[in-house]
N, C-alpha and C positions, 0 to 999 in steps of 0.2 A: 618145226616140222608141220607140213600141211597134208591135206588129203585131196582127192579129186573124185568127181562124179562123172561117169561115162554115160552118155545118152545115146544108146545104140539105135533107138527108134525116134529120137527127138522128143521134145515135150512142148505142149501148148497149154495155155491157161485152161482151156476147156477140157483138156485131157488129164488134168491133175498135176500140173507142173509144180516143182518144188518151190516153196515160199521161204524167204529168209528174213530174219530180224536184224537189220543193219546195226552194227555197234555192239551186238550181244556178246561178241568174242572178247570184249573189254571188261565184262563183269568178272569180279573176283569169284573164285570157286566157293569160298565160304558164304558170300552173299547169295549166290545162286542156291546153294544147299539150304540156307536158312529161310529163303523166301517161300519155298514149297507152295507155289500157286495152286489153287483148287483145281481138281480134275475138270478138264474142259476149258480151262482158262485160255483166252486168246488175247494177244496184244491188239491195240487199236489198229483198225484196217489201214489208216493213213501211214502207219509205221512199217507195214509189211511190203516186201519187194518180191514179186513172183518172177521166176526165171523161165523164159521160153528158150529152147535151143533146137538147133537143127540136128538131124540124125548124124551120129558120129562125133558130136561136140564133146570136148572134155572140159569140165568146169572145175577150176581149183576152188577149194573151200577150206577156210580156217577150221581146224578141228573143234573149236569151241563155239562156233557160231550156231545160234539156235535156228533150226530149220525143220520143215516137215511139209506134208502135202496131203491131199485127199486122193481117194481112188479115182481112176478114170471111169467116169460115168457115161461115156459115149456108148451107144448101142453097138456100133460096128467099128471095130478097130482095124486099121489096115494091116494086112498080112505082110510082114517084111519079106517073105519069100515069094510073094506074088501069087500064091496058090488060091484057086477059087474055093469058095466055101459053100 
């Protein structure tokens, strides 16, 4: 069984797009539980894949793949309703 991520506003690398660790879904549950990496641990940058997507994209994700992202640090976010700020 899988899961999916809906991107209603789209995602860019500059806007905090989700990053994935390819192959991490193949790790055994016991191995992951035993490893307990230190807080703040990050895999090598060369191993990370960042996903950008257009507004409305649906991204299928294996439920065990390791993923995460940072906050959107842009000062001005587009308003999806087009309202002036």
